[in-house]
ZAMARGU-4260 file (C-alpha; in steps of 0.2 Angstrom, whole numbers, plus 5000, padded with zeros to 4 digits):
<rodrens>
0) 5343/5226/5428 | 5335/5209/5426 | 5346/5201/5439 | 5359/5193/5427 | 5378/5196/5428
5) 5387/5202/5413 | 5403/5191/5410 | 5417/5195/5398 | 5421/5182/5385 | 5436/5180/5373
10) 5435/5181/5354 | 5433/5162/5354 | 5418/5156/5363 | 5420/5145/5379 | 5417/5128/5371
15) 5431/5131/5359 | 5443/5138/5373 | 5439/5122/5383 | 5446/5111/5369 | 5461/5120/5363
20) 5470/5105/5355 | 5455/5104/5343 | 5450/5122/5340 | 5465/5134/5343 | 5480/5136/5332
25) 5496/5133/5342 | 5501/5151/5338 | 5487/5158/5349 | 5484/5144/5362 | 5496/5152/5375
30) 5488/5169/5374 | 5471/5162/5375 | 5476/5152/5391 | 5483/5167/5399 | 5467/5177/5396
35) 5455/5164/5401 | 5447/5157/5417 | 5442/5139/5421 | 5426/5140/5411 | 5434/5147/5395
40) 5427/5165/5398 | 5439/5180/5400 | 5447/5184/5416 | 5438/5199/5423 | 5448/5215/5417
45) 5446/5222/5435 | 5453/5207/5443 | 5472/5209/5444 | 5474/5196/5457 | 5485/5181/5455
50) 5488/5167/5468 | 5504/5171/5478 | 5506/5189/5470 | 5506/5205/5480 | 5491/5213/5471
55) 5475/5213/5482 | 5459/5203/5476 | 5443/5211/5470 | 5431/5214/5484 | 5418/5200/5482
60) 5412/5199/5500 | 5403/5206/5509 | 5390/5208/5496 | 5371/5206/5494 | 5367/5188/5490
65) 5355/5184/5476 | 5354/5167/5466 | 5342/5163/5453 | 5341/5149/5440 | 5352/5134/5442
70) 5363/5141/5456 | 5348/5145/5466 | 5340/5128/5463 | 5356/5119/5469 | 5357/5130/5484
75) 5339/5127/5489 | 5343/5109/5488 | 5358/5111/5499 | 5348/5120/5512 | 5335/5107/5512
80) 5348/5094/5516 | 5352/5086/5499 | 5369/5081/5494 | 5376/5089/5478 | 5383/5078/5465
85) 5396/5082/5451 | 5383/5091/5440 | 5377/5102/5455 | 5394/5106/5461 | 5399/5112/5443
90) 5384/5123/5444 | 5389/5131/5460 | 5407/5134/5453 | 5398/5144/5439 | 5391/5157/5451
95) 5395/5175/5446 | 5390/5192/5453 | 5378/5191/5468 | 5377/5172/5466 | 5395/5171/5473
100) 5389/5179/5489 | 5374/5167/5489 | 5385/5152/5488 | 5396/5160/5501 | 5382/5163/5513
105) 5376/5145/5513 | 5394/5139/5515 | 5396/5151/5530 | 5380/5145/5538 | 5386/5127/5537
110) 5403/5133/5544 | 5394/5141/5559 | 5384/5125/5562 | 5399/5114/5561 | 5413/5123/5571
115) 5406/5139/5577 | 5414/5156/5576 | 5432/5151/5580 | 5446/5153/5567 | 5460/5141/5571
120) 5479/5141/5567 | 5493/5129/5571 | 5511/5134/5575 | 5522/5124/5563 | 5538/5123/5553
125) 5540/5116/5536 | 5555/5106/5533 | 5558/5102/5514 | 5573/5091/5516 | 5577/5090/5497
130) 5572/5098/5481 | 5580/5084/5470 | 5567/5073/5463 | 5566/5059/5450 | 5548/5063/5445
135) 5543/5076/5432 | 5528/5085/5438 | 5525/5099/5426 | 5518/5111/5438 | 5532/5110/5451
140) 5545/5124/5452 | 5553/5118/5468 | 5560/5101/5462 | 5576/5100/5453 | 5580/5087/5440
145) 5592/5087/5425 | 5579/5098/5415 | 5575/5110/5429 | 5592/5116/5435 | 5590/5133/5427
150) 5575/5136/5438 | 5575/5144/5455 | 5587/5138/5468 | 5601/5125/5468 | 5599/5107/5471
155) 5601/5102/5490 | 5599/5088/5502 | 5598/5091/5521 | 5607/5079/5533 | 5598/5072/5547
160) 5608/5083/5558 | 5602/5098/5548 | 5584/5092/5550 | 5586/5090/5569 | 5593/5108/5571
165) 5578/5115/5562 | 5566/5105/5573 | 5574/5111/5589 | 5573/5129/5582 | 5555/5126/5578
170) 5551/5120/5596 | 5561/5135/5603 | 5549/5146/5593 | 5534/5137/5600 | 5530/5125/5586
175) 5519/5110/5590 | 5520/5103/5572 | 5534/5100/5559 | 5528/5096/5541 | 5540/5085/5532
180) 5539/5085/5513 | 5552/5084/5499 | 5557/5078/5482 | 5559/5059/5478 | 5578/5059/5478
185) 5586/5045/5467 | 5597/5039/5482 | 5582/5037/5494 | 5576/5020/5499 | 5561/5019/5510
190) 5571/5018/5526 | 5576/5036/5523 | 5559/5042/5528 | 5559/5031/5544 | 5576/5038/5548
195) 5570/5056/5546 | 5555/5052/5558 | 5566/5044/5571 | 5578/5059/5570 | 5564/5071/5573
200) 5557/5061/5587 | 5574/5060/5595 | 5576/5078/5598 | 5558/5083/5600 | 5548/5068/5607
205) 5532/5079/5609 | 5532/5087/5592 | 5518/5081/5580 | 5526/5074/5564 | 5515/5078/5549
210) 5524/5072/5534 | 5527/5062/5519 | 5515/5063/5504 | 5505/5049/5496 | 5519/5049/5483
215) 5533/5048/5496 | 5525/5033/5506 | 5520/5024/5490 | 5537/5026/5483 | 5546/5021/5499
220) 5536/5005/5501 | 5539/5001/5483 | 5558/5003/5484 | 5558/4992/5499 | 5546/4979/5492
225) 5535/4981/5507 | 5516/4981/5509 | 5511/4999/5511 | 5501/4996/5527 | 5517/4988/5535
230) 5528/5002/5530 | 5516/5015/5537 | 5516/5006/5553 | 5535/5007/5554 | 5534/5025/5551
235) 5521/5027/5565 | 5533/5018/5576 | 5546/5030/5572 | 5535/5045/5576 | 5524/5049/5561
240) 5507/5055/5566 | 5498/5062/5551 | 5500/5062/5532 | 5498/5078/5522 | 5486/5078/5507
245) 5498/5085/5495 | 5502/5075/5479 | 5484/5075/5475 | 5484/5090/5463 | 5468/5086/5454
250) 5461/5068/5457 | 5456/5065/5439 | 5467/5055/5428 | 5463/5066/5413 | 5471/5081/5421
255) 5485/5071/5429 | 5491/5065/5412 | 5495/5083/5409 | 5501/5089/5426 | 5510/5073/5433
260) 5510/5058/5421 | 5523/5048/5431 | 5516/5051/5448 | 5503/5041/5458 | 5487/5041/5449
265) 5470/5045/5456 | 5466/5027/5463 | 5484/5026/5470 | 5482/5042/5480 | 5465/5037/5487
270) 5472/5020/5491 | 5487/5027/5500 | 5475/5038/5511 | 5463/5023/5513 | 5477/5012/5520
275) 5484/5026/5531 | 5467/5029/5539 | 5465/5010/5541 | 5482/5009/5551 | 5477/5024/5562
280) 5484/5039/5553 | 5474/5054/5550 | 5477/5065/5534 | 5469/5079/5525 | 5463/5083/5507
285) 5471/5096/5496 | 5467/5102/5478 | 5479/5112/5467 | 5468/5121/5455 | 5469/5134/5441
290) 5481/5127/5429 | 5474/5117/5415 | 5458/5109/5422 | 5440/5113/5421 | 5426/5114/5435
295) 5420/5097/5431 | 5437/5090/5437 | 5436/5100/5453 | 5419/5092/5456 | 5425/5075/5453
300) 5439/5078/5465 | 5427/5083/5479 | 5415/5069/5476 | 5429/5056/5475 | 5437/5062/5492
305) 5420/5063/5500 | 5417/5045/5496 | 5433/5040/5504 | 5428/5051/5519 | 5412/5042/5521
310) 5421/5025/5520 | 5435/5029/5533 | 5432/5046/5542 | 5450/5049/5542 | 5452/5066/5534
315) 5453/5081/5546 | 5452/5096/5534 | 5451/5102/5516 | 5465/5113/5510 | 5462/5122/5493
320) 5479/5127/5485 | 5477/5139/5471 | 5490/5136/5457 | 5505/5149/5458 | 5510/5151/5440
325) 5525/5163/5439 | 5539/5150/5439 | 5529/5134/5436 | 5537/5125/5421 | 5520/5121/5413
330) 5516/5140/5413 | 5533/5145/5407 | 5530/5132/5392 | 5514/5142/5388 | 5503/5127/5392
335) 5494/5133/5408 | 5483/5147/5414 | 5489/5160/5426 | 5481/5152/5441 | 5463/5154/5446
340) 5453/5170/5447 | 5449/5176/5464 | 5431/5172/5461 | 5436/5154/5458 | 5447/5153/5473
345) 5433/5160/5484 | 5421/5147/5477 | 5433/5133/5479 | 5432/5135/5498 | 5414/5139/5499
350) 5409/5124/5487 | 5421/5113/5497 | 5412/5117/5513 | 5395/5113/5505 | 5402/5097/5497
355) 5409/5090/5513 | 5395/5096/5524 | 5393/5084/5539 | 5409/5074/5534 | 5424/5086/5534
360) 5422/5100/5547 | 5437/5111/5544 | 5441/5121/5528 | 5458/5129/5528 | 5463/5144/5518
365) 5481/5145/5513 | 5487/5163/5517 | 5503/5160/5507 | 5492/5158/5492 | 5478/5171/5494
370) 5486/5184/5505 | 5479/5193/5520 | 5464/5202/5511 | 5460/5186/5501 | 5460/5176/5517
375) 5448/5188/5526 | 5436/5186/5512 | 5437/5167/5511 | 5434/5167/5530 | 5417/5174/5526
380) 5414/5160/5513 | 5415/5144/5524 | 5433/5143/5529 | 5437/5142/5548 | 5456/5138/5548
385) 5471/5149/5543 | 5483/5134/5543 | 5501/5136/5550 | 5514/5149/5554 | 5524/5140/5540
390) 5541/5144/5547 | 5553/5141/5532 | 5540/5138/5518 | 5549/5135/5502 | 5538/5126/5489
395) 5526/5141/5486 | 5540/5153/5486 | 5549/5143/5473 | 5534/5144/5461 | 5534/5163/5463
400) 5523/5167/5479 | 5529/5183/5487 | 5519/5182/5504 | 5530/5179/5519 | 5537/5164/5526
405) 5532/5166/5544 | 5516/5172/5552 | 5513/5177/5570 | 5498/5175/5581 | 5496/5194/5582
410) 5495/5195/5563 | 5482/5182/5562 | 5472/5191/5576 | 5473/5207/5566 | 5465/5198/5551
415) 5451/5189/5561 | 5445/5201/5575 | 5438/5214/5563 | 5427/5199/5556 | 5419/5197/5574
420) 5427/5180/5575 | 5439/5173/5588 | 5456/5166/5585 | 5461/5150/5593 | 5478/5140/5592
425) 5475/5122/5588 | 5485/5106/5587 | 5487/5097/5571 | 5471/5086/5575 | 5461/5102/5580
430) 5462/5100/5599 | 5466/5117/5607 | 5483/5123/5614 | 5482/5131/5631 | 5486/5149/5631
435) 5500/5152/5644 | 5495/5162/5659
</rodrens>
């Protein structure tokens, strides 16, 4: 009645849940992780939603917005044109109850100002050429190494001919983009990625090649003993047009030490994208959230990538990727949460819109991760893009996601039109694809 929101907690208070190595006996740590959210409070009992699962999310939007106290102060500053720093972004991530709707309202106003009412999508196909990987990312259920052969799927490596066949099929289905990503196979040298790009270009000269993570290009250049800028130029000559932002996970080395200790670190990821932008490649920003990290790590990720965008202007979009926990090794070992709550997923898109205001115009919602009903709500919270049709998506499904592999324009329209928004097909770089007469 006084305008506060009642939030459930666990038996242990949040400050103790947030430092389990010090305060929680090993016998209870896993149970506490499974029951907690990113702030160390309890997951809402009414929220049965998990990223990638079939259960629908709680309805957070539309709702009557109201923000008092710290959240209200930060939002007032945003509306006045102030740029939020780490502390202010952490405050926005703490929004609960009607405060969530208030954050979403500000984010959606910024969305309308930046890109209008269009909701965009791209016709694309994912080609994951191998799931064999020498790296040991503890969140990844897709890659296969000696210690993961008992997990989903058998090890495989596509031939260049296999890749070309999939590209031709994608073009026949109307795709304008192929997204190329895979494990770091022990037999690859850096020329493998150049060969893949050439093979794709040979059978589909007009297709946009969106491929090769910061880890892949860094490792490829390293294995050849070649400067990264020179290596990226060779990839561009072979047909590469943009880099995905994956391999970012959380750009904070405290978290990376747990999630992916042998992978590129924060500065290496940022430098890979800085170099890519310098040689003429655009890329995007991703964040994988909801496993072991806290809101302060999310905020640092946003601020670090925002600083790089101010420097280079090379990022096209922000793509939040909620952690899909079901088959992830770290979760199976009892060392990770069960992904973000839906409140946290919604806020990641809204706070991202606020953090990148005036710098990154496009906020993408991953329908594979949040599902139809989740996507509809996120589109009310600052998002303007549904991503791709994702023909043949494998990575989220390997982690346990049950949402479909391929989406159609008609299905996207069914999601968007009830919101009073218009659906538009885009290119990878957010141009528009002409509708056939």
